[in-house]
N, C-alpha and C positions, 0 to 999 in steps of 0.2 A: 218972530221967535228969536230970542237971543242966540247967538252962535254957540255960546258955551252950553246952553240948555240942549240944543240940538245934538251937540257932540256927546253930551252925557247920556242922552237917550239912546244914541247909536251904540255907545259902549254897553249900556245896560241890556240891549237886545243881543249882545254877544258878538258884535262886529268890531274888527280892528279899525283904528283911526286911519284915514286916508290922507295922503299928501295933498297940498293945495293944488298941485299941478295935475293930479289924477282925474280922469273923467270916469267917475264912479257912480253917479246918481242919475235918476230919470225923473220924469214928471210924476211918477207914482210916489217917489220919495217926498216930493214937494207936497203932494196931496196928503200923504200920511202926516206930515208936519202940520198942515192946516187942520186936519181932523184932531190931532193931538192938542193943538191950541184951543180948538172948540171945547174939548173935554176939560181942559184946564179952566176955561172961562165959565163953564157950567158947574165947576166945583167937583167934578168926578175924579179928576187927577189932581189931588191936592199935594202940597209939599211932603206931607207925612206918608202918603201912599204911592206916590208917583214912582219912586225907585223900585219898590217891592213889586208893584204890579207889572211894570215894564220888564223887569228882570224875569219874572215868572213867565210872561209871554215869550220872551226870548228863549228860555230854556225849554219850554214845552214844545214850541214850534221847531226849534233846532233838532230836537230828538225825533220829532215826527218827520221832518224833512229828510233826515239821514236815513230813516227806515224806508220812506217812500222812494228815495233815489236808489237805494240798494235794491229794492224790489224791481224797479223799472230796468235797472242795469242788468240784473240777472236775466230778465226776459230778453233784453236787447242783445246780449252776448250770444244767444242761441241763433241769431240771424247771421246771414252771410255778410251783411253790412250793418254792424252794430250802431254806428253813428247815425245812419239814416233811420234805422229802426227806433232808436231812442228818441229822435226828433218826432217821429210819427206818434209814438206812444205818448209823449209829452203833450202834443197838440190835442189828442183825442181823450186821454185819460185825465189829465190835470183839471180841466173844467168840471168834470164829473166828481172828482175827488174834492174839489173846492166846495161844490154844492153840498156834498154829503157832510163835509166838515161843518158847514154852517148849520145844517139840520141837526147834527149831533150836539153841537154847541147849544143851540136853542132848547133842545130837549133837556140837557143837563142844567141849563140856566133856569128853566121852569121848576125843575126839581129842587135845585139849590135855593131858589127864592122862597119856596114853601118852607124849607127847613129854617132858613134865616129869619123869616117873619115869625115863626114859632118861638125862636129864641128871643127875638126882640120884644115880642108881646109878653114874655115872661119877665122882662126887665133885667136881663142878665147878659153879660158879654161871653159867658161860658155856658155850656149845656152838659147835662149828665149823659155820658156815653160809655159804652164798654169798648175798650181798645184791645186789640190782639195783634201780636207779632207771631208769625209762623216762619220757622227757619229750617232749611234743609240740613239734615244731619250728614256729616262727612262730605260736605260739598268740595272742600279743597282737595282731598285725596281722590275723589271721583273725577273731578275736572282734569286732573293730571293725566288720566288714562283715556281721555276723549280728544278727538281732533276738533277743529273749529266748528265744522258743520254739526257734528254729534253734540257738542256742548250747547250750541245755539238751539238745536232741536229739543234737547233735554230740558233746558230752561224754559223754552216757549211752551212745552207741554205742561210743565209745572204751573206757569203763569196762567195758561188757558183754563186748566182744571181748577186751580185755586179760585180764579175769578168767577167761574161758573158756580162753584159751591157757595161762595160769599153772596153773590147776587141772588141765587135761588133761595137762600135762607134769610133774606132780609138785611144783609150787611152791605157796606160800601167800601170798595177798595180805595185806599188813600194813595198808596204807591207800592211798587215792587222795586226791590233793590237787589238785583242779581239773584241770590239764593234766599231772599227773604221777602215776605209779603206783610204789609201793614194794612189792617182793615178796622172799621168801627161798625158798631150796631147800636140802634136805639134801645133794643131789649137785650138784657143780659143773657136770657135763655137762647136767643138767636146766635149770639157770639159763641156761647158754650157749645152749641150744637155744631157750628161750623168748625170750631177747633177740634172737637172730638172726631168729626167725620174725616178731617184731614189726617189726624194721627192714626185712625183706624185704617184708612186706605194705605197709608205709608207702611203699616205693619203687615199688610197682605202681600205675600210674595208673588201672587198672581197679578197684582196690580202694578203697572209701570209707574204709578205715582210714587215719588221718592219718600224715604223715611224722613219724618219731620218731628219737631218739638214746638210747643207753643206756650206763650205767656199771656194771661188775661188779667186786665185790671179795670175796675169800674169807678167812675167819679166824674167830677167836672172837667171838661176839656175845652180848650180854646181852639176854635177853628179859624184858620186864616189862610187865604189864597190857596185853598185846596189842600192844606196840610193841617195837622193837629199838633198841639203843644200842651205842655203842662206836666205836673207830677204824675198824673195817671198814665200818660204816655211813657214817661221815664220808667215807671214801675213795671209796666208791661214788657218793656225792652229788657230790663234787668232780670225779670222772671224767665224770659226766654233764654237768656244767656246761661242760666243755671239749671234749666230743665233737662231731664234725662231724655234720651231718644224715645220717641213714641209717647211722651208724657205731656199733659197739659197742666201747667201750674197757674193757680189763681191767687189773687190778692184778697185782702179782707173784704173789700167792697163786693166782689163777686161772691165770696163765701156767704156774706150776710144776705145778699139779695136772693140767691138761689136756695139757701138752706132755711131762710126765715129765722135764723138764730144769730145772736151776737157772739163774738169771740168768747166772752166770759160765760156763755151758756152752753158751751160745747159738751158738758157732762150730761145735759138733758137728752132724753131719747130723740132720735131723728124721726121725722115724719116717714112712716113706712111706705107712703105713697109717693114719695119724692122721686123725681126723675134722675137725680144725680146724688152721688155720695162724695164725701170729702175726707181726705186723710191729711191731718196736720203734720207738717214736717218741721225739722229744726229751723230756727231763725237763721237767716243766711246773710252774712255781710257782703254787700255789693257796693259799687261806686255810688256815693251819694246817700246810701241807706245802710246804716251800720247794723240794724237788726230787722231786716225785712222778713215778714212772716208769710211763707207760702203755704198753700194747700194743694194737694194733688186732686184734680177733678176727674171723676170717672162716672160712667153710667151706672145706674142701679141695676144689678144683675137680676135676671129673671123677669 
């Protein structure tokens, strides 16, 4: 393995460069390089994907390690001898955590493989998906009035409940970004249901779920390294930024899929048995889209 390649990979994992005189590596690091070389020779880690894949590994595991360390440290500090307790916890807990991580990874790998093969069989690098951003209303002002523990608890409750709603109704969480959740769904109706459920819960004063707003867009989406890209994703984000509190804004793709009508056919009567209604709003200028046309999505009353 050329030294410059090993150093580049180390940086991509998120670690600082070490001085030549530092004793910083173990046999496990050598084994990791050997495995990496094997993957390169097998063509799995090619020049075009190597940096992106290793960088994604580094970011994902760094975040996971920070959370796990914080969890163990919180438990250890309750002991009379925190250092000794942390060592005990590490020896007993980490092997179990490692085994569970491998199990979860394999289950997600099986699920992702099925979706990927479906896209490949269709002969396309992109697939039609419905993309939704859900954003907490008034996050900045609310966070100023919470201490650190309260803020963490509030955000974790939001993420937990949002994840449950998404998964239970056929969606997939792509990422959570503090006060925002990004998810996708294969079926437009599933994404619409999830977005409406979140806004309805946020409008209920008896429910601790925060007030939210959402943006929905449907179209071809490029999926790469666990993230999604393309104009459909951009439009969903822009719609969320202009949505009113407690409102779900939809783009033309969502409107046409759920209403069964094209934009130019809006004057024709809607299907009385439709589950959703749409109210066309003024075209909105947003970054990258001078005349974006949103529709307010609601349930059909009665």
